[in-house]
Every structure is written in structure tokens, then in C-alpha cells.
C-alpha positions, 0 to 999 in steps of 0.5 A, a space after each residue: 190694025 190700020 193706020 190713022 186716016 183723015 176720018 180719025 182727025 174728025 173723030 178726035 175733034 168730036 171727042 175733044 169737043 164733047 169732053 171739053 179737054 181742049 184746054 188740057 190737051 193743047 199744051 201737051 201737043 205744043 210741048 210734044 217731044 219729037 224724040 218721044 213721039 210714042 210717049 206724046 201720043 200716050 200722054 195725049 190719049 190718057 189726058 183725053 181718057 181722064 176728061 172722058 170719065 163720066 161723059 158721053 164722049 166715052 162711047 165716041 172714044 170706043 167707036 174711034 178706037 174700034 175703027 182704028 183697031 178694026 174691031 167692035 166698040 164692045 171689044 174695046 170697052 171689055 178689053 183687059 187693061 194690059 191689052 188696051 194699053 198695048 193697043 194704045 202703044 201700037 197705035 202710037 208706034 205705027 203712026 206719027 202722033 205728033 203730026 196727028 195731034 198737030 193737025 187736030 190742034 190746027 183744025 180745032 183752032 
């Protein structure tokens, strides 16, 4: 698994735009607890997931996570739930999610 990069900001912004989750996600980012960065990242991602259910953005999310996890989109889509949650935890633990979401917010206006 790789660290988050600039291209991930743009992928996140595309997902937010397609899903229309901006209004739900921004209060989470603003209220982010720097003591629980991993939790903030997971709550943010789960909020996006909820908004994605039944939308075209789901495929975009698989694409983004597959790129970060250095695997293919189908592997993400078919991943066991426990493994998927572990992937999210690992991404959150390995990266500064508070800064990442703050950058997404800043770029999303």
C-alpha cells in the first residue's frame, strides 16, 4: 500500500462531487479531533460510502482505493468486509487524514 498523493485529492474531490456528499462531509472535517485522526478518517470514508450507495460514484471509489492499495478495482469490490475495514484502518493509520480532508475541503471550497 502506498501513501496518499496529490492525485488522491482530485480523486476524492471527484467522488465528493459525483456523490453529492459535500454537505455531510464538511462538518466532519471541521470537527476533526486531532487526537483521533484514524477515527476521523474512517468516519469520513464511511460517510462517503453511505452517500455512494446506489450511485455512479461507487466505481470511482473502488478505483481510488484500488490505486492506493495497489490492487485492482474488482479486488476491492469483492473484498471481505473485515479485510475492507482493515484496509480503511491501514490507510487512515499510515496517512494524515485530518490534513488530507482539510486539503480536500480547501480545494472543494
